[in-house]
C-alpha positions as CSV (number, residue, x, y, z in Angstrom):
1,M,-10.3,-60.5,16.9
2,N,-7.9,-61.2,19.7
3,D,-9.4,-60.3,23.1
4,V,-6.1,-58.9,24.4
5,L,-4.5,-57.0,21.5
6,N,-5.8,-53.8,20.0
7,E,-7.4,-54.0,16.5
8,Q,-4.1,-52.6,15.2
9,P,-1.0,-51.4,17.0
10,I,-0.5,-47.6,17.4
11,N,3.0,-46.5,16.6
12,V,4.5,-43.7,18.6
13,F,7.9,-42.6,20.0
14,V,8.8,-42.5,23.7
15,V,11.4,-40.2,25.0
16,I,13.0,-41.5,28.2
17,A,14.8,-38.7,30.1
18,E,17.7,-39.7,32.3
19,T,19.0,-37.1,34.6
20,L,22.7,-36.3,34.3
21,E,25.4,-34.8,36.6
22,G,24.7,-31.4,35.2
23,W,21.2,-31.3,36.8
24,K,20.4,-28.2,38.7
25,N,17.5,-28.2,41.1
26,P,14.5,-26.1,39.9
27,G,14.7,-24.3,43.2
28,T,17.9,-22.6,42.0
29,E,17.9,-19.6,39.7
30,D,19.6,-21.6,36.8
31,G,17.4,-24.6,37.4
32,K,14.2,-22.6,37.4
33,S,15.2,-20.8,34.2
34,V,15.8,-24.1,32.3
35,L,12.6,-25.5,33.7
36,M,10.7,-22.5,32.2
37,E,12.4,-23.1,28.9
38,H,11.5,-26.8,29.1
39,Y,7.8,-25.8,29.6
40,K,8.0,-23.5,26.6
41,W,9.4,-26.4,24.5
42,A,6.6,-28.7,25.7
43,A,4.0,-26.0,24.8
44,E,5.5,-25.9,21.3
45,L,5.1,-29.7,21.0
46,K,1.5,-29.4,22.3
47,A,0.7,-26.5,19.9
48,N,2.0,-28.6,17.0
49,N,0.0,-31.7,18.1
50,K,3.2,-33.7,18.5
51,I,2.7,-34.7,22.1
52,I,0.4,-37.4,23.5
53,L,1.5,-37.2,27.1
54,A,4.4,-36.3,29.3
55,G,5.4,-35.9,32.8
56,P,8.0,-36.4,35.5
57,T,8.6,-39.9,37.0
58,D,9.3,-40.6,40.7
59,F,8.4,-37.0,41.3
60,E,7.3,-37.7,44.9
61,L,10.8,-39.2,45.5
62,T,12.9,-36.6,43.9
63,S,10.9,-33.6,45.1
64,T,11.2,-34.8,48.8
65,N,14.9,-35.7,48.3
66,K,14.3,-39.4,49.0
67,I,16.3,-40.1,45.9
68,N,19.0,-38.2,44.1
69,P,17.7,-37.7,40.5
70,I,21.2,-38.2,39.0
71,G,21.2,-41.4,36.9
72,H,17.4,-41.9,37.2
73,T,14.7,-41.6,34.6
74,T,13.0,-38.5,35.7
75,G,10.7,-37.9,32.7
76,I,8.8,-39.7,30.0
77,I,7.3,-38.1,26.9
78,V,5.2,-39.8,24.3
79,L,5.4,-38.2,20.9
80,N,3.0,-38.4,17.9
81,V,5.5,-37.7,15.1
82,N,6.1,-39.2,11.6
83,S,9.5,-40.7,12.1
84,R,12.3,-41.5,14.5
85,D,14.4,-38.7,13.0
86,E,11.6,-36.2,13.9
87,A,11.3,-37.6,17.4
88,I,15.1,-37.3,17.9
89,E,15.0,-33.7,16.6
90,W,12.3,-32.8,19.1
91,A,14.0,-34.7,21.9
92,E,17.3,-32.9,21.3
93,K,15.6,-29.5,21.4
94,D,14.5,-30.0,25.0
95,P,16.3,-27.4,27.1
96,F,16.9,-30.0,29.8
97,H,18.8,-32.1,27.1
98,M,20.5,-29.1,25.5
99,N,21.8,-27.8,28.9
100,G,23.2,-31.1,30.0
101,Y,20.5,-31.7,32.7
102,R,19.1,-34.8,31.0
103,N,20.0,-37.2,28.3
104,N,16.8,-37.8,26.2
105,K,16.7,-41.2,24.5
106,V,14.1,-41.9,21.8
107,H,12.5,-45.3,21.5
108,S,9.8,-46.5,19.1
109,F,6.8,-47.9,20.9
110,K,4.1,-50.1,19.4
111,I,1.0,-49.7,21.6
112,S,-0.5,-53.1,21.3
113,I,-2.7,-53.4,24.4
114,T,-4.9,-50.7,25.9
115,D,-8.3,-50.1,27.4
116,K,-10.9,-49.8,24.6
117,T,-11.6,-46.1,25.2
118,I,-7.9,-45.3,25.4
119,F,-7.3,-47.1,22.1
120,E,-10.1,-45.2,20.4
121,T,-8.8,-41.9,21.7
122,L,-5.2,-42.7,20.6
123,Q,-6.5,-43.7,17.2
124,K,-8.1,-40.3,16.8
125,I,-5.0,-38.4,18.1
126,T,-2.5,-40.4,16.0
127,N,-4.5,-40.5,12.8
128,H,-4.7,-36.7,12.4
129,L,-1.2,-36.4,11.0
């Protein structure tokens, strides 16, 4: 076995969320409403065992106004789904995407190198489908 590569690659889909001009700060009424809808959407993903991990990127920069989020990747979501079409369907249901706050782009991702314990955990998570 190769000492660098996993025993077998783990295929998932990654959603890269780029913030658009329509972005509204979650400190505003509209922004907070869409954020709460986004959390409900994420909870549905989680309840259906479709999500491996997700979270904001550069949060410390955007939350302290050190960068304007427009045009930046401000979220990454790793999905455990059966196909690109299913990944796109979920990505397009994201309220941030639906309301023009973000553009969610889906990418296939072959996880080839991980820590051994992460690999074993990912195998368990992704093989339950």
